[in-house]
N, C-alpha and C positions, 0 to 999 in steps of 0.2 A: 432184093427189092420186095417190099411188103405191100399189101392191099390197103384200101382206104381205112382210116381210123374210124371208130364208131361215131365220133362226133361229126365226121364228114358225110355220113350217110344221110339221104334225104329225110328219113323219119326222125332224125335228130336235129333238124334245122327248123324247129318251130319258133314262132315269135315268142318273146319274153312273156307277153300277156297270156299266151296259151299255156305256158309252163307253170304259171302261178295259180291257175284256176284248178282247184282240186275239189272233187265232190266231197261233201260233208258226210258225217256218219250219223245214222239214226240212233238215237238213244232209246233203249228199250224202256217202256213205261211199266214199272213194276208195282206201283202204288195199288194196294188192294189185292195183290196176287198172293196165292198160297201154293207154293210149288210142291210137287210130289217128291217125297224123300225115300222112296222104296229101296233104291239101290245106293250103294256107297258113292258112286260117281255123281248121282243126282244131288246127294247131300253136299258133297264137296263143291259142285257147281253153284248150288243155291247159297252156300256160305260165302263164296267169292262175290256173288251178286250182292249179298247183304253187306259185305264190306264196302263195296263201291256205292251202295245206295246212300243218298243224302237225306235220309229220313229215318224215323224209328221203325224197328222191326219187333215182332213179338216171337220169342222163342219159348216153346213148351217142352219141358223136359219129360222124360219117360215116367218120372214119379208124379207128374201132373203140375208141378210148379211152373208158373209163367213169369217171364221177364220181358218187359217192354222197354226198349231204349235204343240208343245209338251204338252201332257196332264200330269200334275204333281200332280193333286189332283182331287178327286171326293167324293161326299157325297151322299149316297143313303138314302133318307128320306122315310117317310111313303107314300108319293105320289110324282107325277112328279114335282109339284110346289115346294116342299121342297127339292128336289134332285137337285144337280148341279155338274158341272164339271169346273175345272179351268185349263187354259192352258197358255203357254207363246207363243205368235205368233212368227213365224220364222223371221219376219221383225221388231220386236220390243221387248223391254225388259219389257213392261207393261204386267201385268197379266190380263187375261180376265176371268170373271165368267159368265157361261151360265147355265140357268135353264134347266133341262131335258124337261120341258113343252114347251120350246121355240125351241127345236131341230127338224128340218125337215129331215135332212140327215147327214150321217157320211160316210167319206171315209178314208181308210188307205192310204194316198197319198204319204207319205215320205218313203224313204228307211229304212227298218228295220235294224238298226245298229248291231243287234245281230244275224241276219240271217246267218246260215252256221257256226256259231261259237259254238263249242262244247268243252267240256273238252278234248276229244280225240284229236281234232285238236290242242288245246293249248299244250298238252303234246308232240305231234309229233313235233310241231314247237320248243318247248323248247329243246328237245333232239337234233334236227338238229342244233340249234344254239350252244349248248354246244359242239357238235362233231366238228363243223366247226371252233370253236375257239381253239380247241386243249385241252380243259379242260378234266379232268378225268371224265369219265362217271361212276356214281355209284347210286345205289338205297338207299344208306345210307344217312341219314340226316346229314347236316353239323353241326359241334359242335357249341354250343352257347357260350362256354367258350373259350376265347382266351387270 
């Protein structure tokens, strides 16, 4: 004979509405930030954030050359020499590849195009648009069969 199943325990008998409510995540605001890149781990972490950022960044190489653009790819290798980031400069369509070992500074210089945009804001705008156009407001999905 065995004990109660996990699903039969009191803590697992929540109402469906309670199970569907999940706390949202806070998105870190990086716009205007200039992270410290003193240690290898700080550089790697900053490059991951630059990859996730939905705006332009400015990368300054150790030789003084600056590149401002959108980071579309990065490869994290075993060391800084084998790790690199690729970006599309804002004033060119040519792609630039920069080794992590060459990076002296990073700045989140462009406007974050996703800042302030959340699911709740989209839903609110959607319902306002539907209401102002006189469409019938409903929580039921539209039929796929017509």
